[in-house]
C-alpha positions as CSV (number, residue, x, y, z in Angstrom):
1,X,19.4,8.3,19.0
2,X,16.8,9.9,16.6
3,X,13.6,11.4,17.8
4,X,11.6,8.6,16.1
5,X,13.7,5.9,17.9
6,X,13.2,7.7,21.2
7,X,9.5,7.8,20.7
8,X,9.4,4.1,19.8
9,X,11.5,3.2,22.8
10,X,9.2,5.3,25.1
11,X,6.1,3.6,23.5
12,X,7.6,0.1,24.1
13,X,8.4,1.0,27.7
14,X,4.9,2.3,28.4
15,X,3.2,-0.6,26.7
16,X,5.4,-3.1,28.7
17,X,4.4,-1.2,31.9
18,X,0.7,-1.3,31.0
19,X,1.0,-5.0,30.2
20,X,2.7,-5.8,33.4
21,X,0.2,-3.9,35.4
22,X,-2.7,-5.5,33.5
23,X,-1.3,-9.0,34.1
24,X,-0.5,-8.2,37.7
25,X,-4.2,-7.4,38.3
26,X,-5.2,-10.7,36.6
27,X,-2.7,-12.6,38.8
28,X,-4.0,-10.9,41.9
29,X,-7.7,-11.7,41.0
30,X,-6.9,-15.3,40.1
31,X,-5.0,-15.9,43.4
32,X,-7.6,-14.1,45.5
33,X,-10.3,-16.3,44.0
34,X,-8.3,-19.5,44.4
35,X,-7.2,-19.0,48.0
36,X,-10.4,-17.1,49.0
37,X,-12.4,-20.3,48.8
38,X,-10.6,-21.8,51.7
39,X,-13.1,-22.1,54.6
40,X,-10.3,-21.7,57.2
41,X,-9.5,-18.1,55.9
42,X,-11.4,-15.2,57.4
43,X,-9.7,-12.4,55.6
44,X,-7.4,-12.4,52.6
45,X,-5.4,-9.9,50.6
46,X,-3.0,-10.7,47.8
47,X,-0.9,-8.1,46.1
48,X,1.8,-8.3,43.4
49,X,4.8,-6.4,44.9
50,X,7.3,-7.0,42.2
51,X,7.5,-8.3,38.6
52,X,10.7,-9.7,37.2
53,X,11.1,-10.8,33.6
54,X,12.5,-14.3,32.8
55,X,15.4,-13.3,30.7
56,X,15.6,-16.5,28.6
57,X,11.9,-17.1,28.3
58,X,10.2,-14.5,26.2
59,X,6.8,-13.4,27.3
60,X,7.0,-14.9,30.8
61,X,7.4,-12.9,34.0
62,X,7.9,-13.9,37.6
63,X,5.3,-12.3,39.9
64,X,6.3,-11.9,43.5
65,X,3.1,-11.7,45.5
66,X,2.6,-10.8,49.2
67,X,-0.2,-12.7,50.9
68,X,-1.9,-11.4,54.1
69,X,-4.4,-13.7,55.7
70,X,-6.3,-14.0,58.9
71,X,-7.4,-17.5,59.9
72,X,-10.8,-18.1,61.5
73,X,-9.3,-20.0,64.4
74,X,-6.7,-17.2,65.0
75,X,-8.5,-14.0,64.4
76,X,-6.0,-11.8,66.2
77,X,-3.0,-13.0,64.1
78,X,-2.2,-11.9,60.6
79,X,-0.1,-14.3,58.5
80,X,2.3,-12.7,56.0
81,X,4.0,-14.7,53.3
82,X,5.6,-14.0,49.9
83,X,5.3,-16.4,47.0
84,X,6.4,-16.5,43.4
85,X,4.1,-17.3,40.5
86,X,4.8,-17.2,36.7
87,X,2.5,-15.9,34.0
88,X,2.6,-15.0,30.3
89,X,-0.7,-13.1,30.5
90,X,-2.9,-16.0,29.6
91,X,-1.5,-18.8,31.8
92,X,-0.3,-19.0,35.3
93,X,1.8,-21.6,37.1
94,X,3.6,-22.1,40.4
95,X,6.4,-24.2,38.9
96,X,8.3,-23.4,35.7
97,X,11.1,-25.6,34.6
98,X,13.7,-25.2,31.9
99,X,13.4,-28.1,29.5
100,X,17.0,-27.8,28.3
101,X,18.8,-28.2,31.7
102,X,16.0,-29.0,34.2
103,X,16.6,-25.9,36.3
104,X,13.6,-24.5,38.2
105,X,13.1,-20.9,37.4
106,X,12.0,-20.3,41.0
107,X,15.6,-20.7,42.0
108,X,16.6,-17.8,39.7
109,X,14.1,-15.3,41.0
110,X,15.1,-13.2,44.0
111,X,13.2,-10.2,45.4
112,X,15.0,-6.9,45.4
113,X,16.9,-6.0,48.6
114,X,14.9,-3.1,50.0
115,X,16.7,-0.2,51.6
116,X,14.6,-0.5,54.7
117,X,16.3,-3.8,55.5
118,X,19.6,-2.0,56.2
119,X,19.1,-1.0,59.8
120,X,21.5,0.3,62.4
121,X,20.8,-2.8,64.5
122,X,22.2,-5.0,61.7
123,X,25.2,-2.9,61.0
124,X,28.2,-4.7,62.5
125,X,31.1,-2.9,60.8
126,X,31.9,-0.1,58.4
127,X,30.5,3.3,57.6
128,X,26.8,3.6,56.6
129,X,28.0,5.7,53.6
130,X,30.6,3.1,52.6
131,X,31.0,2.5,48.8
132,X,29.6,-1.1,49.1
133,X,26.9,-2.7,51.2
134,X,27.3,-6.3,52.1
135,X,24.5,-8.3,53.8
136,X,25.2,-11.6,55.5
137,X,22.6,-14.2,56.5
138,X,24.2,-16.8,58.7
139,X,23.9,-19.4,61.4
140,X,26.7,-19.5,64.0
141,X,26.7,-23.3,64.1
142,X,26.5,-23.9,60.4
143,X,29.9,-25.5,59.2
144,X,29.8,-23.6,55.9
145,X,29.3,-20.4,57.8
146,X,32.2,-21.2,60.1
147,X,34.4,-21.5,57.0
148,X,33.2,-18.2,55.5
149,X,31.8,-15.7,58.0
150,X,34.7,-15.1,60.5
151,X,37.3,-14.4,57.8
152,X,35.0,-12.4,55.7
153,X,33.9,-10.2,58.6
154,X,37.5,-9.7,59.8
155,X,38.6,-8.8,56.2
156,X,35.8,-6.2,55.6
157,X,36.1,-4.6,59.0
158,X,39.6,-3.4,58.0
159,X,38.1,-1.3,55.2
160,X,35.2,0.7,56.9
161,X,34.9,3.2,54.0
162,X,34.6,0.4,51.4
163,X,32.2,-1.9,53.2
164,X,29.2,-1.4,55.3
165,X,28.5,-4.9,56.6
166,X,25.0,-5.9,57.8
167,X,24.5,-9.1,59.6
168,X,21.2,-11.0,59.9
169,X,20.8,-13.9,62.3
170,X,19.3,-16.8,60.4
171,X,19.6,-20.1,62.3
172,X,18.7,-23.4,60.6
173,X,16.8,-24.6,63.7
174,X,15.8,-28.0,62.3
175,X,19.6,-28.9,62.3
176,X,21.0,-26.5,64.9
177,X,18.4,-25.8,67.6
178,X,21.2,-24.6,69.9
179,X,21.6,-21.6,67.5
180,X,18.3,-20.1,68.8
181,X,19.9,-19.4,72.2
182,X,23.3,-18.3,70.7
183,X,21.8,-15.6,68.5
184,X,19.7,-14.2,71.3
185,X,22.7,-14.1,73.5
186,X,24.6,-12.4,70.7
187,X,22.0,-9.6,70.5
188,X,22.2,-9.0,74.2
189,X,26.0,-9.0,74.3
190,X,26.2,-6.6,71.4
191,X,23.9,-4.2,73.2
192,X,26.1,-4.5,76.3
193,X,29.0,-3.3,74.3
194,X,31.0,-6.4,73.7
195,X,33.0,-6.2,70.5
196,X,33.2,-8.6,67.5
197,X,30.4,-10.8,68.9
198,X,29.3,-11.9,65.4
199,X,32.9,-13.0,64.6
200,X,33.7,-14.7,68.0
201,X,30.4,-16.7,68.3
202,X,31.6,-19.0,65.5
203,X,34.2,-20.3,68.0
204,X,31.6,-21.6,70.4
205,X,31.9,-25.3,71.2
206,X,28.5,-26.8,71.8
207,X,26.5,-29.6,70.4
208,X,24.3,-28.1,67.6
209,X,21.3,-30.1,69.0
210,X,21.9,-29.1,72.6
211,X,18.7,-27.7,74.2
212,X,19.9,-27.0,77.7
213,X,19.8,-23.2,77.8
214,X,22.3,-23.0,80.7
215,X,24.9,-25.1,78.9
216,X,24.5,-23.1,75.7
217,X,24.8,-19.8,77.6
218,X,27.9,-21.1,79.5
219,X,29.6,-21.9,76.2
220,X,28.6,-18.5,74.7
221,X,29.8,-16.5,77.7
222,X,33.1,-18.4,77.8
223,X,33.9,-17.4,74.3
224,X,32.6,-13.8,74.4
225,X,33.7,-13.0,77.9
226,X,30.2,-11.9,78.8
227,X,27.7,-12.8,81.5
228,X,24.5,-13.0,79.5
229,X,21.6,-14.5,81.5
230,X,18.5,-16.5,80.5
231,X,16.3,-13.7,81.7
232,X,18.1,-11.2,79.4
233,X,17.7,-13.3,76.2
234,X,13.9,-13.5,76.8
235,X,13.4,-9.8,76.7
236,X,10.8,-8.5,74.2
237,X,13.3,-6.3,72.4
238,X,15.6,-9.3,71.7
239,X,12.7,-11.2,70.3
240,X,11.8,-8.2,68.1
241,X,15.3,-8.1,66.7
242,X,15.3,-11.8,65.9
243,X,11.9,-11.5,64.3
244,X,13.1,-8.7,62.1
245,X,16.0,-10.7,60.8
246,X,13.8,-13.7,60.2
247,X,11.3,-11.6,58.3
248,X,13.9,-10.0,56.1
249,X,15.3,-13.5,55.3
250,X,11.7,-14.7,54.5
251,X,11.0,-11.7,52.3
252,X,14.1,-12.4,50.3
253,X,13.4,-16.2,50.1
254,X,16.7,-17.0,51.9
255,X,16.8,-20.8,52.3
256,X,20.3,-21.6,53.2
257,X,23.4,-20.3,54.9
258,X,25.6,-18.4,54.4
259,X,23.6,-16.2,51.9
260,X,25.4,-13.1,50.8
261,X,24.1,-9.9,49.2
262,X,26.5,-7.5,47.6
263,X,25.2,-4.0,46.7
264,X,21.6,-5.2,47.0
265,X,22.1,-8.3,44.7
266,X,22.6,-11.8,45.7
267,X,26.2,-13.0,45.4
268,X,26.2,-16.7,44.8
269,X,30.0,-16.7,44.6
270,X,30.3,-15.1,48.0
271,X,33.5,-13.6,46.7
272,X,32.6,-10.2,45.3
273,X,33.9,-8.3,48.3
274,X,37.3,-9.7,47.5
275,X,37.3,-8.2,44.1
276,X,37.0,-4.6,45.5
277,X,40.2,-2.7,45.1
């Protein structure tokens, strides 16, 4: 590349960066003004945390914003939420639809998978320095997860230097309330040294809408071979781990299970790990 072309490329890159920063400030100011008028809010801070261009819509970008708010009736609690807004620098909208196919651009925007999300607590198999990182968000009572997760986990476990597999508990509680107890029991059993808990718990036979804790724990312990108690699943450290998994899923806009990330990018095919040789 000639010196002139290099200079032009650098200029374009810098101008794009300045434009994105300028628009980010406008987006932040607009949203702070819009939400700041809510009489229920005591404190509010809105920040653009990531900007993603819309590849087939010139001039438009997706702005991923983080909202921190303190409500007047709950002054000791801070609410955290991420949202997506679209802007071309002069207009802003929450919804953006492709006129050609009717697709909502919100479905195409995914936040980046941050390195801090890969914790030792979530690592279920493989070497942390393995060639590929795979993140699985799953619900043990989800029928689609049952078809995918056990076989995928068993397959990747055979290649510890190829796959570092990270598992995140993400129960769909409105459909499978019993999963809330199962995943807590799973955290306890893993800490007690039981092996392959994340794989075995898909074999648990229990009504997904069961709410009797003793029945759910009995079904869990039967499959895992453990003796996890109701007292143990209520420990603060267990709640902390579940909260961490939930927050990661929320930050990534995970909405269904199973959701798979392969090398930090969402894998809608759920098959990329099979292509590794």
